N, C-alpha and C positions, 0 to 999 in steps of 0.2 A: 504494500500500500504506500509506504513512504517513498518508493522509487519514483513516484509521479510528482513528488513535491520538488519545486525549484528552490534552490538554496541561493539566496542573494547575499553575498558577503557584505556589500555596502549597506544593505538594510540592517543586517545583524550589527554591523559597526555602529550605525545610527542608534539602534535600540540600546546597545551597551553604553554608548556615550550618554544617552538620555538618562539611563538608570544611574550611571556614575555621578552625573551632575545632581540628580535628585537625592542621592545618598551622600553627597558632598565628599566623594572619594578624593583624597589628597596625596596618597602615596601608592607606590607600585604594588606593594603587597595586597592592599585592599582592592586595587584594580584587578589583579590576578584572581583574587578570591571571587570577585563579582563575575568575572568571565567564566570561571569554573561553575559557579552557581547557574549562570545563564544557560550554559550548554547542558548541565544536568537536568534542568527544568525542561528543556526542549526534548531531551531523550525520554524523560518520564512521561510526557504527554504525547509522544509519538511523532513529533514534528521532525525529528532527526532519528537516525538509527546508527548503530556502530559501523555499518557498511559505508557510511559517509566519512569515515576517518575523523571523528569528532576531536580527537586529541590533536591532530594536525591543524584543524580549523581553530581550536582554542589557542594553540601556540601562535598561530598567525595573528590573531586578535591581540594576544598578550604582547606581541612584538610591536604593537602600535601604541604602546604606553606613551612614548615621546610625542606622538601625534595628539594624544589626549591632554597631557599636562600642559 
């Protein structure tokens, strides 16, 4: 079922930035925790699955910390 879902990296980035701002994230550790939580939530509700290499996607977003701060 999830193979039909399109994964938009920029939309994910926008959602994470919005959450980070709402939560007043100010350091890299908190940002990385937020990213992990985001992807775990998506896995739990079935929006993503392990076949989509979630760890790689999370690492990509975490690598954008400098873009956020």
